[in-house]
C-alpha positions as CSV (number, residue, x, y, z in Angstrom):
1,M,-2.6,-17.9,38.6
2,K,-1.5,-16.6,35.1
3,Q,-3.1,-17.5,31.8
4,I,-1.3,-16.8,28.4
5,S,-3.1,-17.2,25.1
6,L,-1.0,-18.8,22.3
7,P,-2.0,-19.5,18.7
8,G,-2.1,-23.2,19.3
9,G,-3.5,-23.3,22.8
10,I,-3.4,-21.8,26.3
11,L,-0.6,-21.8,28.8
12,V,-1.7,-21.7,32.5
13,E,0.7,-21.1,35.4
14,V,-0.2,-22.3,38.8
15,A,2.2,-22.3,41.8
16,N,5.2,-21.9,39.6
17,E,4.1,-24.8,37.3
18,A,2.8,-24.5,33.8
19,F,0.3,-26.4,31.8
20,F,-0.2,-26.2,28.0
21,F,-3.8,-26.8,26.9
22,T,-4.9,-27.7,23.3
23,V,-8.0,-29.0,21.7
24,K,-7.6,-31.8,19.1
25,D,-10.2,-32.0,16.4
26,E,-10.9,-35.0,14.1
27,Y,-8.4,-33.7,11.5
28,G,-5.5,-33.6,13.9
29,G,-5.5,-29.8,14.2
30,S,-4.9,-28.1,17.6
31,T,-6.6,-24.9,18.6
32,L,-8.7,-23.5,21.4
33,D,-10.4,-21.0,19.0
34,S,-13.5,-22.9,17.7
35,S,-14.0,-20.3,14.9
36,L,-10.7,-21.5,13.3
37,S,-10.9,-25.2,13.8
38,S,-11.0,-27.5,10.7
39,T,-14.5,-28.6,11.4
40,S,-15.8,-25.0,11.1
41,L,-14.1,-24.4,7.8
42,L,-15.0,-27.3,5.5
43,S,-18.1,-29.5,5.3
44,T,-18.0,-33.1,4.3
45,T,-21.7,-33.1,3.5
46,K,-23.8,-31.2,1.0
47,I,-23.1,-27.5,0.9
48,D,-26.0,-25.0,1.2
49,P,-26.0,-21.6,-0.4
50,L,-25.6,-18.4,1.7
51,V,-28.7,-16.2,1.3
52,I,-28.0,-12.5,0.8
53,G,-31.2,-10.6,0.1
54,N,-32.5,-11.8,-3.2
55,Y,-29.3,-13.7,-4.1
56,Q,-27.8,-17.1,-3.2
57,V,-24.0,-17.2,-3.0
58,I,-21.4,-19.9,-2.6
59,P,-20.0,-19.6,1.0
60,E,-16.3,-19.7,1.4
61,G,-16.3,-22.5,4.0
62,L,-18.9,-23.7,6.4
63,T,-19.0,-20.4,8.2
64,D,-17.8,-18.3,5.2
65,T,-14.5,-17.6,7.0
66,I,-11.8,-19.3,4.9
67,P,-10.6,-15.9,3.4
68,K,-10.1,-14.5,6.9
69,Y,-8.5,-17.8,8.1
70,L,-6.0,-17.7,5.2
71,R,-5.2,-14.0,5.8
72,D,-4.6,-14.5,9.5
73,L,-2.6,-17.7,8.9
74,L,-0.2,-15.9,6.6
75,D,0.0,-12.8,8.8
76,D,0.9,-14.8,11.9
77,N,3.3,-17.2,10.2
78,H,7.0,-16.2,9.9
79,L,7.7,-18.3,6.8
80,G,4.6,-19.0,4.7
81,G,4.0,-15.5,3.4
82,S,7.7,-14.9,2.6
83,V,8.0,-18.2,0.7
84,L,4.9,-17.3,-1.3
85,D,6.4,-13.8,-2.0
86,K,9.6,-15.5,-3.2
87,M,7.5,-17.7,-5.5
88,M,5.7,-14.6,-6.9
89,G,9.1,-13.0,-7.6
90,L,10.3,-16.0,-9.5
91,I,7.1,-16.1,-11.5
92,L,7.3,-12.4,-12.3
93,A,10.9,-12.9,-13.5
94,Q,11.8,-9.9,-15.7
95,G,8.3,-8.5,-15.9
96,I,5.4,-8.5,-18.3
97,A,5.5,-8.4,-22.1
98,Q,3.4,-8.9,-25.3
99,Y,4.0,-11.9,-27.5
100,T,2.8,-14.0,-30.4
101,E,3.4,-17.7,-30.9
102,T,4.7,-19.5,-33.9
103,I,6.0,-23.0,-34.5
104,E,9.6,-23.3,-35.9
105,D,11.4,-26.6,-36.4
106,N,8.6,-28.3,-34.4
107,V,9.2,-26.0,-31.4
108,I,6.7,-23.5,-30.0
109,V,8.4,-20.1,-30.2
110,R,7.4,-17.0,-28.3
111,N,8.1,-13.9,-30.4
112,W,8.1,-10.8,-28.1
113,V,6.4,-7.9,-29.7
114,K,5.2,-4.4,-28.8
115,D,1.9,-3.5,-30.6
116,K,1.3,0.2,-30.5
117,E,-2.5,0.0,-30.2
118,I,-2.4,-2.5,-27.3
119,T,0.5,-0.6,-25.7
120,D,-1.5,2.7,-25.7
121,W,-4.5,0.8,-24.2
122,L,-2.3,-0.6,-21.4
123,K,-0.9,2.8,-20.7
124,F,-4.4,4.1,-20.2
125,W,-4.7,2.1,-16.9
126,D,-2.3,0.7,-14.4
127,Y,-2.0,-2.8,-15.9
128,K,1.2,-3.8,-14.0
129,T,-0.4,-3.2,-10.6
130,Y,-3.4,-5.1,-11.8
131,I,-1.3,-8.1,-12.8
132,I,0.9,-8.1,-9.6
133,N,-2.2,-7.8,-7.3
134,S,-4.0,-10.5,-9.3
135,L,-1.0,-12.8,-8.9
136,E,-0.9,-12.2,-5.2
137,D,-4.6,-13.1,-4.8
138,L,-4.2,-16.2,-6.9
139,V,-1.1,-17.5,-5.2
140,K,-2.2,-16.7,-1.6
141,G,-5.9,-17.1,-1.9
142,G,-6.5,-19.4,-4.9
143,S,-8.6,-17.0,-6.9
144,L,-8.6,-13.5,-8.6
145,Y,-11.4,-11.1,-9.4
146,S,-11.4,-8.3,-12.0
147,K,-13.8,-5.4,-12.7
148,L,-14.2,-4.5,-16.4
149,L,-15.3,-1.0,-17.4
150,R,-16.9,-0.4,-20.8
151,N,-16.2,2.6,-23.0
152,V,-18.9,5.2,-23.8
153,G,-18.9,4.2,-27.5
154,G,-21.5,1.5,-27.4
155,R,-22.9,-1.7,-25.9
156,T,-22.0,-4.0,-28.8
157,G,-18.6,-5.7,-28.4
158,G,-16.4,-7.7,-30.7
159,N,-16.3,-5.9,-34.1
160,G,-18.9,-3.4,-32.9
161,T,-18.2,0.0,-31.3
162,G,-18.2,-1.3,-27.7
163,K,-14.8,-1.9,-26.1
164,I,-13.5,-2.7,-22.6
165,N,-11.7,0.4,-21.5
166,E,-9.8,-1.0,-18.5
167,L,-9.6,-3.7,-15.9
168,Q,-9.5,-3.1,-12.2
169,H,-8.2,-5.6,-9.6
170,V,-10.8,-6.4,-6.9
171,C,-9.6,-7.9,-3.6
172,S,-10.8,-11.6,-3.5
173,Y,-11.4,-11.2,0.2
174,D,-14.4,-9.0,-0.6
175,C,-15.9,-11.2,-3.4
176,R,-18.3,-14.0,-3.4
177,R,-19.7,-16.0,-6.4
178,E,-23.4,-16.4,-7.0
179,W,-24.8,-19.9,-6.7
180,P,-24.7,-21.6,-10.2
181,D,-27.9,-21.7,-12.2
182,K,-29.4,-25.0,-13.5
183,S,-26.9,-25.0,-16.3
184,G,-24.0,-24.7,-13.9
185,V,-23.2,-21.1,-14.9
186,I,-22.2,-18.4,-12.3
187,N,-24.0,-15.2,-13.5
188,R,-23.1,-12.7,-10.8
189,I,-20.3,-11.6,-8.4
190,L,-21.2,-9.9,-5.1
191,I,-18.8,-7.5,-3.4
192,G,-19.0,-6.3,0.1
193,D,-18.3,-6.8,3.8
194,W,-18.9,-10.5,4.5
195,T,-18.4,-10.2,8.3
196,D,-21.9,-8.6,8.2
197,T,-24.3,-10.5,5.9
198,A,-26.9,-7.7,6.4
199,A,-24.6,-5.1,4.9
200,E,-25.4,-3.9,1.4
201,K,-23.5,-5.7,-1.3
202,E,-22.5,-4.5,-4.8
203,V,-23.8,-6.9,-7.5
204,Y,-22.2,-7.2,-11.0
205,P,-22.9,-9.5,-14.0
206,V,-20.1,-11.9,-15.0
207,W,-18.4,-11.1,-18.3
208,T,-17.2,-13.8,-20.6
209,K,-15.3,-13.6,-23.9
210,H,-18.4,-14.8,-25.7
211,A,-20.5,-11.8,-24.6
212,T,-22.2,-9.8,-27.3
213,T,-23.5,-7.1,-25.1
214,L,-21.4,-5.0,-22.7
215,R,-22.6,-3.5,-19.4
216,P,-21.1,-0.3,-18.0
217,A,-19.4,-2.4,-15.3
218,M,-18.9,-6.2,-15.2
219,M,-16.8,-8.8,-13.3
220,A,-14.7,-11.8,-14.2
221,F,-12.8,-14.3,-12.1
222,R,-10.3,-17.1,-12.3
223,T,-9.6,-20.0,-10.0
224,L,-7.2,-23.0,-10.0
225,Y,-9.1,-26.3,-10.2
226,R,-8.6,-28.7,-7.3
227,F,-9.3,-32.4,-7.8
228,G,-12.7,-33.5,-6.6
229,R,-14.0,-30.0,-5.8
230,D,-16.7,-28.6,-8.0
231,Q,-17.5,-24.8,-8.4
232,K,-19.9,-24.9,-5.5
233,Q,-17.1,-25.8,-3.1
234,P,-15.0,-23.2,-1.3
235,I,-11.9,-21.9,-3.1
236,L,-8.7,-23.3,-1.6
237,P,-5.1,-22.3,-2.4
238,N,-2.5,-24.9,-3.3
239,Y,-0.8,-24.7,0.1
240,W,-4.0,-25.7,1.9
241,G,-2.5,-29.0,2.8
242,V,0.4,-27.5,4.9
243,R,-1.8,-25.2,7.0
244,T,-1.3,-27.5,10.0
245,W,2.5,-27.2,9.7
246,M,2.1,-23.4,9.4
247,N,0.1,-23.4,12.7
248,R,2.7,-25.6,14.4
249,S,5.6,-23.4,13.2
250,T,3.8,-20.3,14.5
251,D,3.3,-21.9,17.9
252,V,7.0,-22.6,18.5
253,P,8.3,-19.0,18.7
254,D,5.4,-18.0,20.9
255,I,5.9,-20.8,23.3
256,L,9.7,-20.2,23.6
257,N,9.1,-16.4,23.9
258,N,6.6,-16.8,26.7
259,L,8.8,-19.4,28.4
260,S,11.7,-16.9,28.3
261,E,9.7,-13.9,29.5
262,N,7.8,-15.7,32.3
263,T,10.5,-18.3,33.2
264,L,7.8,-21.0,33.2
265,G,8.5,-24.7,33.5
266,V,5.9,-26.6,31.5
267,K,5.0,-29.7,33.4
268,W,1.9,-31.1,31.6
269,H,0.5,-31.0,28.0
270,I,-3.2,-31.5,28.3
271,I,-5.0,-32.3,25.0
272,S,-8.8,-32.2,25.1
273,P,-11.2,-33.6,22.4
274,S,-13.2,-31.0,20.5
275,S,-16.3,-33.1,21.1
276,Y,-16.2,-32.3,24.8
277,W,-16.3,-28.5,24.1
278,E,-19.0,-28.9,21.6
279,A,-21.1,-30.8,24.1
280,V,-20.4,-28.2,26.8
281,E,-21.3,-25.4,24.5
282,E,-24.6,-27.1,23.5
283,K,-25.5,-27.6,27.2
284,L,-24.6,-24.1,28.2
285,K,-26.5,-22.6,25.2
286,A,-29.6,-24.7,26.2
287,N,-29.5,-23.5,29.8
288,V,-29.0,-19.8,28.8
289,E,-31.9,-19.9,26.3
290,A,-34.1,-21.8,28.8
291,A,-33.6,-19.0,31.2
292,G,-34.8,-16.5,28.5
293,N,-31.4,-14.9,28.0
294,V,-29.5,-14.3,24.7
295,W,-26.6,-16.7,24.0
296,R,-23.2,-15.0,23.5
297,Q,-20.0,-16.8,22.3
298,N,-18.0,-15.3,25.2
299,F,-20.0,-17.6,27.6
300,I,-18.1,-20.7,26.4
301,E,-14.8,-18.8,26.4
302,D,-15.4,-17.7,30.1
303,Y,-16.3,-21.3,30.9
304,K,-13.1,-22.6,29.3
305,E,-10.9,-20.1,31.2
306,S,-12.5,-21.1,34.6
307,F,-12.4,-24.9,33.8
308,L,-8.7,-24.8,32.7
309,Q,-7.7,-22.9,35.7
310,S,-9.5,-25.3,38.0
311,L,-7.9,-28.3,36.2
312,A,-4.5,-26.7,36.5
313,S,-5.1,-26.3,40.3
314,V,-5.9,-29.9,40.7
315,L,-2.7,-31.0,38.9
316,A,-0.4,-28.5,40.6
317,G,1.3,-28.7,44.0
318,K,2.1,-31.4,46.6
319,K,-1.2,-30.9,48.4
320,N,-2.9,-32.5,45.5
321,V,-1.0,-35.8,45.6
322,G,-3.5,-38.7,45.5
323,K,-6.1,-36.8,43.7
324,F,-7.2,-38.1,40.3
325,I,-9.3,-37.2,37.3
326,H,-11.7,-39.5,35.6
327,T,-12.4,-39.2,31.8
328,Q,-14.2,-41.3,29.3
329,S,-13.2,-42.1,25.7
330,K,-15.0,-43.3,22.6
331,R,-13.9,-44.5,19.2
332,I,-14.7,-42.3,16.3
333,E,-14.7,-43.3,12.6
334,L,-12.4,-41.4,10.3
335,E,-12.0,-41.4,6.5
336,L,-10.9,-44.5,4.6
337,G,-12.0,-47.0,7.2
338,K,-9.7,-45.6,9.9
339,S,-10.7,-44.9,13.5
340,D,-9.3,-43.1,16.5
341,L,-10.1,-42.7,20.2
342,D,-11.8,-39.4,21.1
343,K,-10.3,-38.9,24.5
344,W,-8.5,-36.6,27.0
345,E,-4.7,-36.9,27.0
346,F,-2.4,-35.8,29.9
347,I,1.2,-35.9,28.7
348,P,3.9,-35.3,31.4
349,L,6.8,-33.2,30.1
350,D,10.4,-33.7,31.1
351,M,11.3,-30.7,33.3
352,K,14.7,-30.5,31.6
353,M,14.0,-27.4,29.6
354,D,17.0,-27.8,27.3
355,K,15.5,-30.9,25.8
356,F,12.1,-29.3,25.5
357,I,13.5,-26.3,23.8
358,E,15.6,-28.5,21.5
359,S,12.5,-30.5,20.5
360,Q,10.6,-27.3,19.7
361,I,13.4,-26.0,17.5
362,K,13.5,-29.4,15.6
363,I,9.8,-29.1,15.1
364,S,10.2,-25.6,13.8
365,E,13.0,-26.7,11.4
366,R,10.9,-29.6,10.1
367,A,7.9,-27.3,9.7
368,D,10.0,-24.9,7.7
369,V,11.0,-27.5,5.2
370,A,7.5,-29.0,5.0
371,I,6.0,-25.5,4.4
372,A,8.3,-24.7,1.5
373,S,7.9,-28.1,0.0
374,G,4.1,-28.1,0.4
375,I,3.9,-24.6,-1.2
376,G,5.9,-26.0,-4.2
377,L,9.2,-24.2,-3.8
378,A,12.5,-26.1,-3.2
379,P,14.3,-25.2,0.1
380,S,17.3,-23.9,-2.0
381,L,15.0,-21.3,-3.6
382,S,13.3,-20.5,-0.3
383,N,16.6,-19.6,1.6
384,I,15.9,-22.4,4.0
385,V,18.7,-24.4,5.5
386,A,17.6,-28.1,5.3
387,D,19.4,-30.8,7.2
388,G,22.1,-28.4,8.3
389,R,23.2,-27.4,4.8
390,Q,22.4,-24.6,2.3
391,G,21.7,-25.6,-1.3
392,S,24.7,-25.3,-3.7
393,G,24.7,-23.0,-6.6
394,S,24.1,-25.8,-9.1
395,E,21.3,-27.2,-7.0
396,T,19.7,-23.7,-6.8
397,L,20.1,-23.3,-10.6
398,Y,18.5,-26.7,-11.3
399,S,15.6,-26.0,-8.9
400,Y,15.0,-22.7,-10.6
401,K,14.9,-24.2,-14.1
402,L,12.6,-27.0,-12.9
403,F,10.3,-24.4,-11.3
404,R,10.1,-22.3,-14.4
405,T,9.3,-25.3,-16.6
406,S,6.9,-27.1,-14.4
407,S,5.1,-24.5,-12.2
408,V,4.7,-21.2,-14.0
409,Y,2.5,-22.0,-17.0
410,K,-0.6,-22.9,-15.0
411,I,-0.3,-19.8,-12.9
412,E,0.4,-17.6,-16.0
413,Y,-2.6,-19.0,-17.8
414,A,-4.9,-18.1,-14.9
415,V,-3.4,-14.6,-14.1
416,F,-3.5,-13.4,-17.7
417,G,-6.6,-15.3,-18.7
418,I,-9.0,-12.4,-18.3
419,I,-6.8,-9.7,-19.8
420,N,-5.9,-11.9,-22.8
421,D,-9.6,-12.6,-23.3
422,V,-10.2,-8.8,-23.3
423,I,-7.4,-8.2,-25.8
424,N,-8.9,-10.7,-28.1
425,Y,-12.4,-9.2,-27.5
426,N,-11.3,-5.7,-28.3
427,W,-9.0,-6.6,-31.2
428,P,-10.3,-10.0,-32.6
429,D,-7.9,-9.6,-35.7
430,K,-4.8,-9.5,-33.5
431,D,-3.2,-12.7,-32.2
432,I,-1.3,-11.1,-29.3
433,Q,-1.2,-12.1,-25.7
434,L,0.4,-10.9,-22.5
435,G,2.7,-13.1,-20.4
436,F,5.6,-13.2,-18.0
437,Y,8.9,-12.3,-19.7
438,S,11.8,-14.4,-18.6
439,E,15.3,-15.2,-19.8
440,N,16.9,-18.6,-19.2
441,V,19.7,-18.5,-16.6
442,M,23.0,-20.1,-17.7
443,A,25.4,-22.1,-15.5
444,E,28.2,-19.8,-14.1
445,Q,31.0,-21.7,-15.9
446,N,29.2,-21.1,-19.3
447,V,29.2,-17.3,-18.8
448,T,32.2,-15.1,-19.7
449,P,34.0,-13.7,-16.8
450,S,33.0,-10.1,-17.6
451,D,29.3,-11.1,-17.5
452,R,29.3,-13.1,-14.3
453,M,27.2,-12.2,-11.2
454,R,30.1,-11.1,-9.2
455,N,30.3,-8.2,-11.7
456,N,26.7,-7.3,-10.8
457,E,25.4,-8.4,-14.2
458,T,22.8,-11.1,-14.7
459,P,24.3,-14.1,-16.5
460,A,21.4,-14.7,-18.9
461,V,20.8,-15.3,-22.6
462,K,17.6,-15.3,-24.5
463,T,16.1,-18.8,-24.8
464,P,16.0,-20.3,-28.3
465,A,12.2,-20.3,-27.9
466,T,12.0,-16.5,-27.8
467,K,12.7,-13.7,-30.2
468,P,13.5,-10.1,-29.3
469,P,10.7,-7.5,-29.2
470,T,9.5,-5.9,-32.4
471,N,7.1,-3.1,-33.1
472,N,3.8,-3.9,-34.6
473,K,1.9,-1.0,-36.1
């Protein structure tokens, strides 16, 4: 008997036959890892703070594991991370620049400038790495955190002697927000190892642009608001809704790879309800504690392995003809008045492997398109072949222009929010901000032959809403 662990379930081989086991939760997700199921990530009831020493913090998920879940999800998926990287490249465009805004002919115009004082300040610290890393955290994790270091000159900011010397990117994976006070204000950020709640954490006050006193080291953060979720809720990225498609697309290559390596014929797909395993775990835990022993999570994993192997043995081989399995089902209530049966499912699979493989490939192709669309990037910009065709040049150009005009501003506002507040805090008399510099791409037929892309030059012109950089003393 052979057992193979896959991201979406377990493959068990008995007597040259294979059985694929998954557990379906009430959200439709499939997994045999209870630590990554939907029910262990989000709570539909009131959220309680996580107590760390003398502080209460907002947990990132029911078990404070959403950052780890997102990291592992992108690490294991062949497409999600690369599409998000592509999106970041399109957002960064031609880089980072300073600008002022004016209104000319009833149009908002960005005038690109290069202020000497601000440029010297930016050169003092690695602001480009700070912006790129902050963009990565925001796009892939839904939030960004910054550490602000004060100069030695004084504690009074604004027009006083105190200035913020530099900003440092802090990995959002390591950060947690303090529980809001009675006024709804988050006053502190905690940094540390959250796999061990007993480990010592660094605690920093939260800086705002209205602060009159500067501490030697402070923190600031930005998130993207999601409808219906207040600041006590876990931070979720925009692609949260396509995580099931990511899990499914990750399963396909693993299933096909193991089928190829082990020449297995998958005969049954057995889907078990998560409520069954929750009940088993509760009973096992009670028996272990009643015997005076310490409960360990591997007890339920060992039981699962033994149970699945015995179930596979019952279903395999001609000697088991006539045997049957009895299960019970119950109806569970879902959201919006919907309901479903909480039950075991035994789905026989056609032994024609070509049809099985073809269906898996179709699932993978559909998942690729769903992932790119859910992330917010058109397939033509994601290098995805949809419906057997690659997007044309004009389609790609239109998708890029639509992306630039509809998706970049919100992200730019969040990524540069802290650094622009600091610039205004350090130099309140200057009306200068940082932003992503981009030139509008023209259609190929409107570009002179000598400037076309086949001559390795970017066919671009400055948008009428921009002006070339000037030096401000």
